[in-house]
Backbone atoms as SQL, in Angstrom:
CREATE TABLE atoms (id INTEGER PRIMARY KEY, chain TEXT, resi INTEGER, resn TEXT, atom TEXT, x REAL, y REAL, z REAL);
INSERT INTO atoms VALUES
  (1, 'A', 1, 'MET', 'N', 93.070, 89.964, 87.368),
  (2, 'A', 1, 'MET', 'CA', 94.310, 90.671, 87.104),
  (3, 'A', 1, 'MET', 'C', 94.322, 92.055, 87.754),
  (4, 'A', 2, 'HIS', 'N', 93.196, 92.755, 87.687),
  (5, 'A', 2, 'HIS', 'CA', 93.143, 94.092, 88.264),
  (6, 'A', 2, 'HIS', 'C', 93.233, 94.043, 89.783),
  (7, 'A', 3, 'ILE', 'N', 92.645, 93.010, 90.368),
  (8, 'A', 3, 'ILE', 'CA', 92.690, 92.887, 91.827),
  (9, 'A', 3, 'ILE', 'C', 94.125, 92.633, 92.275),
  (10, 'A', 4, 'GLN', 'N', 94.876, 91.870, 91.503),
  (11, 'A', 4, 'GLN', 'CA', 96.274, 91.615, 91.853),
  (12, 'A', 4, 'GLN', 'C', 97.058, 92.918, 91.913),
  (13, 'A', 5, 'VAL', 'N', 96.846, 93.780, 90.945),
  (14, 'A', 5, 'VAL', 'CA', 97.562, 95.058, 90.909),
  (15, 'A', 5, 'VAL', 'C', 97.159, 95.915, 92.102),
  (16, 'A', 6, 'LEU', 'N', 95.877, 95.936, 92.425),
  (17, 'A', 6, 'LEU', 'CA', 95.416, 96.739, 93.558),
  (18, 'A', 6, 'LEU', 'C', 95.927, 96.191, 94.891),
  (19, 'A', 7, 'ILE', 'N', 95.953, 94.880, 95.040),
  (20, 'A', 7, 'ILE', 'CA', 96.487, 94.277, 96.265),
  (21, 'A', 7, 'ILE', 'C', 97.976, 94.582, 96.379),
  (22, 'A', 8, 'PHE', 'N', 98.683, 94.479, 95.264),
  (23, 'A', 8, 'PHE', 'CA', 100.112, 94.794, 95.257),
  (24, 'A', 8, 'PHE', 'C', 100.343, 96.261, 95.631),
  (25, 'A', 9, 'ALA', 'N', 99.522, 97.170, 95.090),
  (26, 'A', 9, 'ALA', 'CA', 99.636, 98.590, 95.426),
  (27, 'A', 9, 'ALA', 'C', 99.311, 98.834, 96.900),
  (28, 'A', 10, 'ALA', 'N', 98.318, 98.141, 97.430),
  (29, 'A', 10, 'ALA', 'CA', 97.970, 98.288, 98.847),
  (30, 'A', 10, 'ALA', 'C', 99.097, 97.781, 99.737),
  (31, 'A', 11, 'ALA', 'N', 99.748, 96.696, 99.326),
  (32, 'A', 11, 'ALA', 'CA', 100.873, 96.167, 100.101),
  (33, 'A', 11, 'ALA', 'C', 102.036, 97.152, 100.088),
  (34, 'A', 12, 'LEU', 'N', 102.326, 97.727, 98.925),
  (35, 'A', 12, 'LEU', 'CA', 103.390, 98.734, 98.853),
  (36, 'A', 12, 'LEU', 'C', 103.050, 99.961, 99.693),
  (37, 'A', 13, 'LEU', 'N', 101.795, 100.362, 99.673),
  (38, 'A', 13, 'LEU', 'CA', 101.369, 101.506, 100.474),
  (39, 'A', 13, 'LEU', 'C', 101.491, 101.212, 101.968),
  (40, 'A', 14, 'ALA', 'N', 101.146, 100.009, 102.381),
  (41, 'A', 14, 'ALA', 'CA', 101.275, 99.637, 103.794),
  (42, 'A', 14, 'ALA', 'C', 102.742, 99.646, 104.218),
  (43, 'A', 15, 'ILE', 'N', 103.628, 99.179, 103.357),
  (44, 'A', 15, 'ILE', 'CA', 105.062, 99.206, 103.675),
  (45, 'A', 15, 'ILE', 'C', 105.564, 100.645, 103.724),
  (46, 'A', 16, 'PHE', 'N', 105.095, 101.486, 102.806),
  (47, 'A', 16, 'PHE', 'CA', 105.472, 102.898, 102.831),
  (48, 'A', 16, 'PHE', 'C', 105.000, 103.563, 104.121),
  (49, 'A', 17, 'VAL', 'N', 103.774, 103.284, 104.523),
  (50, 'A', 17, 'VAL', 'CA', 103.249, 103.847, 105.775),
  (51, 'A', 17, 'VAL', 'C', 104.082, 103.370, 106.956),
  (52, 'A', 18, 'SER', 'N', 104.491, 102.115, 106.930),
  (53, 'A', 18, 'SER', 'CA', 105.319, 101.569, 107.998),
  (54, 'A', 18, 'SER', 'C', 106.627, 102.337, 108.131),
  (55, 'A', 19, 'PHE', 'N', 107.298, 102.539, 107.013),
  (56, 'A', 19, 'PHE', 'CA', 108.571, 103.259, 107.060),
  (57, 'A', 19, 'PHE', 'C', 108.376, 104.734, 107.385),
  (58, 'A', 20, 'TYR', 'N', 107.281, 105.316, 106.930),
  (59, 'A', 20, 'TYR', 'CA', 107.007, 106.715, 107.233),
  (60, 'A', 20, 'TYR', 'C', 106.747, 106.912, 108.722),
  (61, 'A', 21, 'ILE', 'N', 105.967, 106.026, 109.319),
  (62, 'A', 21, 'ILE', 'CA', 105.698, 106.123, 110.756),
  (63, 'A', 21, 'ILE', 'C', 106.988, 105.948, 111.538),
  (64, 'A', 22, 'ARG', 'N', 107.800, 104.984, 111.133),
  (65, 'A', 22, 'ARG', 'CA', 109.049, 104.726, 111.843),
  (66, 'A', 22, 'ARG', 'C', 110.005, 105.907, 111.728),
  (67, 'A', 23, 'LYS', 'N', 110.048, 106.533, 110.556),
  (68, 'A', 23, 'LYS', 'CA', 110.992, 107.621, 110.326),
  (69, 'A', 23, 'LYS', 'C', 110.552, 108.913, 111.009),
  (70, 'A', 24, 'SER', 'N', 109.265, 109.189, 110.989),
  (71, 'A', 24, 'SER', 'CA', 108.819, 110.507, 111.434),
  (72, 'A', 24, 'SER', 'C', 108.041, 110.491, 112.743),
  (73, 'A', 25, 'PHE', 'N', 108.185, 109.450, 113.563),
  (74, 'A', 25, 'PHE', 'CA', 107.420, 109.452, 114.812),
  (75, 'A', 25, 'PHE', 'C', 107.864, 110.531, 115.790),
  (76, 'A', 26, 'PRO', 'N', 109.129, 110.978, 115.812),
  (77, 'A', 26, 'PRO', 'CA', 109.428, 112.092, 116.727),
  (78, 'A', 26, 'PRO', 'C', 108.684, 113.375, 116.347),
  (79, 'A', 27, 'GLN', 'N', 108.577, 113.652, 115.056),
  (80, 'A', 27, 'GLN', 'CA', 107.843, 114.842, 114.625),
  (81, 'A', 27, 'GLN', 'C', 106.351, 114.690, 114.894),
  (82, 'A', 28, 'LEU', 'N', 105.837, 113.488, 114.703),
  (83, 'A', 28, 'LEU', 'CA', 104.419, 113.259, 114.987),
  (84, 'A', 28, 'LEU', 'C', 104.128, 113.397, 116.476),
  (85, 'A', 29, 'ALA', 'N', 105.030, 112.909, 117.300),
  (86, 'A', 29, 'ALA', 'CA', 104.816, 112.976, 118.747),
  (87, 'A', 29, 'ALA', 'C', 104.921, 114.409, 119.251),
  (88, 'A', 30, 'LYS', 'N', 105.835, 115.200, 118.670),
  (89, 'A', 30, 'LYS', 'CA', 106.001, 116.582, 119.111),
  (90, 'A', 30, 'LYS', 'C', 104.881, 117.489, 118.624),
  (91, 'A', 31, 'ALA', 'N', 104.183, 117.083, 117.591),
  (92, 'A', 31, 'ALA', 'CA', 103.154, 117.936, 117.003),
  (93, 'A', 31, 'ALA', 'C', 101.920, 118.065, 117.896),
  (94, 'A', 32, 'PHE', 'N', 101.778, 117.179, 118.856),
  (95, 'A', 32, 'PHE', 'CA', 100.595, 117.193, 119.709),
  (96, 'A', 32, 'PHE', 'C', 100.994, 117.497, 121.142),
  (97, 'A', 33, 'SER', 'N', 100.044, 118.036, 121.893),
  (98, 'A', 33, 'SER', 'CA', 100.357, 118.487, 123.243),
  (99, 'A', 33, 'SER', 'C', 100.577, 117.332, 124.216),
  (100, 'A', 34, 'LYS', 'N', 99.910, 116.207, 124.000),
  (101, 'A', 34, 'LYS', 'CA', 100.074, 115.073, 124.908),
  (102, 'A', 34, 'LYS', 'C', 101.317, 114.278, 124.547),
  (103, 'A', 35, 'GLU', 'N', 101.885, 113.651, 125.535),
  (104, 'A', 35, 'GLU', 'CA', 103.052, 112.797, 125.314),
  (105, 'A', 35, 'GLU', 'C', 102.591, 111.440, 124.792),
  (106, 'A', 36, 'ILE', 'N', 103.082, 111.077, 123.629),
  (107, 'A', 36, 'ILE', 'CA', 102.736, 109.794, 123.019),
  (108, 'A', 36, 'ILE', 'C', 103.971, 108.909, 123.094),
  (109, 'A', 37, 'PRO', 'N', 103.869, 107.725, 123.689),
  (110, 'A', 37, 'PRO', 'CA', 105.052, 106.866, 123.826),
  (111, 'A', 37, 'PRO', 'C', 105.556, 106.372, 122.467),
  (112, 'A', 38, 'ASN', 'N', 106.875, 106.188, 122.382),
  (113, 'A', 38, 'ASN', 'CA', 107.492, 105.745, 121.132),
  (114, 'A', 38, 'ASN', 'C', 107.064, 104.339, 120.751),
  (115, 'A', 39, 'ASP', 'N', 106.798, 103.497, 121.745),
  (116, 'A', 39, 'ASP', 'CA', 106.416, 102.122, 121.414),
  (117, 'A', 39, 'ASP', 'C', 105.059, 102.055, 120.709),
  (118, 'A', 40, 'PHE', 'N', 104.223, 103.068, 120.892),
  (119, 'A', 40, 'PHE', 'CA', 102.956, 103.124, 120.163),
  (120, 'A', 40, 'PHE', 'C', 103.218, 103.179, 118.661),
  (121, 'A', 41, 'PHE', 'N', 104.093, 104.089, 118.247),
  (122, 'A', 41, 'PHE', 'CA', 104.413, 104.217, 116.824),
  (123, 'A', 41, 'PHE', 'C', 105.204, 103.021, 116.320),
  (124, 'A', 42, 'GLN', 'N', 106.112, 102.509, 117.147),
  (125, 'A', 42, 'GLN', 'CA', 106.924, 101.371, 116.714),
  (126, 'A', 42, 'GLN', 'C', 106.069, 100.125, 116.498),
  (127, 'A', 43, 'SER', 'N', 105.114, 99.893, 117.385),
  (128, 'A', 43, 'SER', 'CA', 104.286, 98.692, 117.236),
  (129, 'A', 43, 'SER', 'C', 103.401, 98.775, 115.997),
  (130, 'A', 44, 'PHE', 'N', 102.825, 99.936, 115.738),
  (131, 'A', 44, 'PHE', 'CA', 102.007, 100.058, 114.540),
  (132, 'A', 44, 'PHE', 'C', 102.858, 100.067, 113.278),
  (133, 'A', 45, 'SER', 'N', 104.076, 100.560, 113.373),
  (134, 'A', 45, 'SER', 'CA', 104.978, 100.493, 112.226),
  (135, 'A', 45, 'SER', 'C', 105.282, 99.044, 111.870),
  (136, 'A', 46, 'ARG', 'N', 105.564, 98.237, 112.882),
  (137, 'A', 46, 'ARG', 'CA', 105.814, 96.811, 112.636),
  (138, 'A', 46, 'ARG', 'C', 104.563, 96.117, 112.099),
  (139, 'A', 47, 'LEU', 'N', 103.420, 96.477, 112.634),
  (140, 'A', 47, 'LEU', 'CA', 102.174, 95.859, 112.195),
  (141, 'A', 47, 'LEU', 'C', 101.878, 96.176, 110.726),
  (142, 'A', 48, 'PHE', 'N', 102.075, 97.429, 110.324),
  (143, 'A', 48, 'PHE', 'CA', 101.872, 97.787, 108.922),
  (144, 'A', 48, 'PHE', 'C', 102.898, 97.100, 108.023),
  (145, 'A', 49, 'LEU', 'N', 104.119, 96.923, 108.510),
  (146, 'A', 49, 'LEU', 'CA', 105.129, 96.213, 107.723),
  (147, 'A', 49, 'LEU', 'C', 104.723, 94.758, 107.510),
  (148, 'A', 50, 'VAL', 'N', 104.234, 94.112, 108.553),
  (149, 'A', 50, 'VAL', 'CA', 103.796, 92.716, 108.441),
  (150, 'A', 50, 'VAL', 'C', 102.610, 92.607, 107.483),
  (151, 'A', 51, 'VAL', 'N', 101.663, 93.523, 107.595),
  (152, 'A', 51, 'VAL', 'CA', 100.502, 93.496, 106.705),
  (153, 'A', 51, 'VAL', 'C', 100.941, 93.733, 105.258),
  (154, 'A', 52, 'GLY', 'N', 101.905, 94.617, 105.062),
  (155, 'A', 52, 'GLY', 'CA', 102.412, 94.851, 103.713),
  (156, 'A', 52, 'GLY', 'C', 103.108, 93.644, 103.141),
  (157, 'A', 53, 'ILE', 'N', 103.894, 92.957, 103.948),
  (158, 'A', 53, 'ILE', 'CA', 104.597, 91.761, 103.478),
  (159, 'A', 53, 'ILE', 'C', 103.606, 90.636, 103.177),
  (160, 'A', 54, 'ILE', 'N', 102.560, 90.528, 103.976),
  (161, 'A', 54, 'ILE', 'CA', 101.536, 89.511, 103.724),
  (162, 'A', 54, 'ILE', 'C', 100.836, 89.772, 102.389),
  (163, 'A', 55, 'GLY', 'N', 100.771, 91.020, 101.982),
  (164, 'A', 55, 'GLY', 'CA', 100.074, 91.365, 100.748),
  (165, 'A', 55, 'GLY', 'C', 100.711, 90.820, 99.487),
  (166, 'A', 56, 'PHE', 'N', 102.028, 90.632, 99.480),
  (167, 'A', 56, 'PHE', 'CA', 102.691, 90.150, 98.264),
  (168, 'A', 56, 'PHE', 'C', 102.273, 88.730, 97.885),
  (169, 'A', 57, 'PRO', 'N', 102.300, 87.760, 98.807),
  (170, 'A', 57, 'PRO', 'CA', 101.809, 86.433, 98.415),
  (171, 'A', 57, 'PRO', 'C', 100.318, 86.422, 98.073),
  (172, 'A', 58, 'VAL', 'N', 99.552, 87.259, 98.751),
  (173, 'A', 58, 'VAL', 'CA', 98.122, 87.334, 98.442),
  (174, 'A', 58, 'VAL', 'C', 97.929, 87.823, 97.006),
  (175, 'A', 59, 'ALA', 'N', 98.727, 88.811, 96.591),
  (176, 'A', 59, 'ALA', 'CA', 98.620, 89.321, 95.223),
  (177, 'A', 59, 'ALA', 'C', 99.108, 88.298, 94.203),
  (178, 'A', 60, 'ILE', 'N', 100.138, 87.553, 94.551),
  (179, 'A', 60, 'ILE', 'CA', 100.692, 86.584, 93.603),
  (180, 'A', 60, 'ILE', 'C', 99.739, 85.407, 93.402),
  (181, 'A', 61, 'PHE', 'N', 99.169, 84.876, 94.484),
  (182, 'A', 61, 'PHE', 'CA', 98.316, 83.695, 94.369),
  (183, 'A', 61, 'PHE', 'C', 96.922, 84.012, 93.839),
  (184, 'A', 62, 'ASP', 'N', 96.476, 85.244, 93.991),
  (185, 'A', 62, 'ASP', 'CA', 95.233, 85.726, 93.391),
  (186, 'A', 62, 'ASP', 'C', 94.026, 84.841, 93.702),
  (187, 'A', 63, 'GLN', 'N', 93.820, 84.566, 94.974),
  (188, 'A', 63, 'GLN', 'CA', 92.622, 83.859, 95.418),
  (189, 'A', 63, 'GLN', 'C', 91.622, 84.899, 95.918),
  (190, 'A', 64, 'PHE', 'N', 90.399, 84.784, 95.475),
  (191, 'A', 64, 'PHE', 'CA', 89.389, 85.798, 95.754),
  (192, 'A', 64, 'PHE', 'C', 89.169, 85.996, 97.255),
  (193, 'A', 65, 'TYR', 'N', 88.992, 84.925, 97.989),
  (194, 'A', 65, 'TYR', 'CA', 88.694, 85.040, 99.416),
  (195, 'A', 65, 'TYR', 'C', 89.906, 85.513, 100.217),
  (196, 'A', 66, 'PHE', 'N', 91.092, 85.104, 99.831),
  (197, 'A', 66, 'PHE', 'CA', 92.291, 85.612, 100.496),
  (198, 'A', 66, 'PHE', 'C', 92.458, 87.108, 100.233),
  (199, 'A', 67, 'SER', 'N', 92.108, 87.529, 99.023),
  (200, 'A', 67, 'SER', 'CA', 92.186, 88.955, 98.701),
  (201, 'A', 67, 'SER', 'C', 91.205, 89.755, 99.545),
  (202, 'A', 68, 'LEU', 'N', 89.994, 89.244, 99.679),
  (203, 'A', 68, 'LEU', 'CA', 89.009, 89.925, 100.524),
  (204, 'A', 68, 'LEU', 'C', 89.445, 89.951, 101.985),
  (205, 'A', 69, 'LEU', 'N', 89.986, 88.844, 102.446),
  (206, 'A', 69, 'LEU', 'CA', 90.466, 88.782, 103.822),
  (207, 'A', 69, 'LEU', 'C', 91.624, 89.752, 104.041),
  (208, 'A', 70, 'TYR', 'N', 92.502, 89.871, 103.051),
  (209, 'A', 70, 'TYR', 'CA', 93.622, 90.810, 103.161),
  (210, 'A', 70, 'TYR', 'C', 93.119, 92.254, 103.212),
  (211, 'A', 71, 'ILE', 'N', 92.169, 92.580, 102.358),
  (212, 'A', 71, 'ILE', 'CA', 91.615, 93.933, 102.363),
  (213, 'A', 71, 'ILE', 'C', 90.935, 94.219, 103.700),
  (214, 'A', 72, 'LEU', 'N', 90.222, 93.244, 104.231),
  (215, 'A', 72, 'LEU', 'CA', 89.591, 93.400, 105.538),
  (216, 'A', 72, 'LEU', 'C', 90.641, 93.611, 106.625),
  (217, 'A', 73, 'LEU', 'N', 91.705, 92.822, 106.592),
  (218, 'A', 73, 'LEU', 'CA', 92.783, 92.961, 107.575),
  (219, 'A', 73, 'LEU', 'C', 93.426, 94.340, 107.492),
  (220, 'A', 74, 'LEU', 'N', 93.690, 94.807, 106.289),
  (221, 'A', 74, 'LEU', 'CA', 94.301, 96.118, 106.105),
  (222, 'A', 74, 'LEU', 'C', 93.385, 97.229, 106.607),
  (223, 'A', 75, 'MET', 'N', 92.095, 97.107, 106.349),
  (224, 'A', 75, 'MET', 'CA', 91.150, 98.118, 106.820),
  (225, 'A', 75, 'MET', 'C', 91.025, 98.106, 108.342),
  (226, 'A', 76, 'VAL', 'N', 91.026, 96.929, 108.941),
  (227, 'A', 76, 'VAL', 'CA', 90.918, 96.830, 110.399),
  (228, 'A', 76, 'VAL', 'C', 92.157, 97.413, 111.069),
  (229, 'A', 77, 'VAL', 'N', 93.337, 97.079, 110.558),
  (230, 'A', 77, 'VAL', 'CA', 94.576, 97.616, 111.139),
  (231, 'A', 77, 'VAL', 'C', 94.607, 99.134, 110.999),
  (232, 'A', 78, 'SER', 'N', 94.205, 99.648, 109.849),
  (233, 'A', 78, 'SER', 'CA', 94.188, 101.096, 109.645),
  (234, 'A', 78, 'SER', 'C', 93.182, 101.779, 110.566),
  (235, 'A', 79, 'ALA', 'N', 92.026, 101.169, 110.741),
  (236, 'A', 79, 'ALA', 'CA', 91.014, 101.749, 111.624),
  (237, 'A', 79, 'ALA', 'C', 91.472, 101.732, 113.076),
  (238, 'A', 80, 'ILE', 'N', 92.086, 100.640, 113.491),
  (239, 'A', 80, 'ILE', 'CA', 92.584, 100.561, 114.868),
  (240, 'A', 80, 'ILE', 'C', 93.666, 101.603, 115.095),
  (241, 'A', 81, 'PHE', 'N', 94.573, 101.759, 114.126),
  (242, 'A', 81, 'PHE', 'CA', 95.615, 102.778, 114.263),
  (243, 'A', 81, 'PHE', 'C', 95.001, 104.169, 114.338),
  (244, 'A', 82, 'GLY', 'N', 94.057, 104.459, 113.469),
  (245, 'A', 82, 'GLY', 'CA', 93.431, 105.774, 113.475),
  (246, 'A', 82, 'GLY', 'C', 92.692, 106.069, 114.771),
  (247, 'A', 83, 'LEU', 'N', 91.942, 105.105, 115.260),
  (248, 'A', 83, 'LEU', 'CA', 91.203, 105.314, 116.510),
  (249, 'A', 83, 'LEU', 'C', 92.135, 105.415, 117.713),
  (250, 'A', 84, 'ALA', 'N', 93.157, 104.570, 117.748),
  (251, 'A', 84, 'ALA', 'CA', 94.101, 104.623, 118.869),
  (252, 'A', 84, 'ALA', 'C', 94.896, 105.922, 118.846),
  (253, 'A', 85, 'PHE', 'N', 95.274, 106.373, 117.663),
  (254, 'A', 85, 'PHE', 'CA', 96.025, 107.624, 117.560),
  (255, 'A', 85, 'PHE', 'C', 95.144, 108.807, 117.939),
  (256, 'A', 86, 'ALA', 'N', 93.882, 108.774, 117.533),
  (257, 'A', 86, 'ALA', 'CA', 92.958, 109.846, 117.904),
  (258, 'A', 86, 'ALA', 'C', 92.721, 109.870, 119.411),
  (259, 'A', 87, 'LYS', 'N', 92.710, 108.700, 120.033),
  (260, 'A', 87, 'LYS', 'CA', 92.526, 108.645, 121.480),
  (261, 'A', 87, 'LYS', 'C', 93.758, 109.187, 122.209),
  (262, 'A', 88, 'LYS', 'N', 94.946, 108.969, 121.626),
  (263, 'A', 88, 'LYS', 'CA', 96.179, 109.449, 122.257),
  (264, 'A', 88, 'LYS', 'C', 96.288, 110.963, 122.209),
  (265, 'A', 89, 'ILE', 'N', 95.775, 111.572, 121.141),
  (266, 'A', 89, 'ILE', 'CA', 95.879, 113.025, 121.047),
  (267, 'A', 89, 'ILE', 'C', 94.654, 113.616, 121.664);
């Protein structure tokens, strides 16, 4: 039961991050000296949205291995975004 709540919260957080990136990418791009293309933010925004949407069925079905796989997927996507964004700036 607790894992379901945490997976659901992680899915909501991923969707929030998706909308935040989509809404504020001009401010994020202007904050750094290098030019960052808009498609970089748009692609990761879509990716976080997809990961967030995938989280809802994972939370509802409450299968242990699917939950672990979802957490792994969320961590990998977040790490790739962080490393790619750090490389861009």
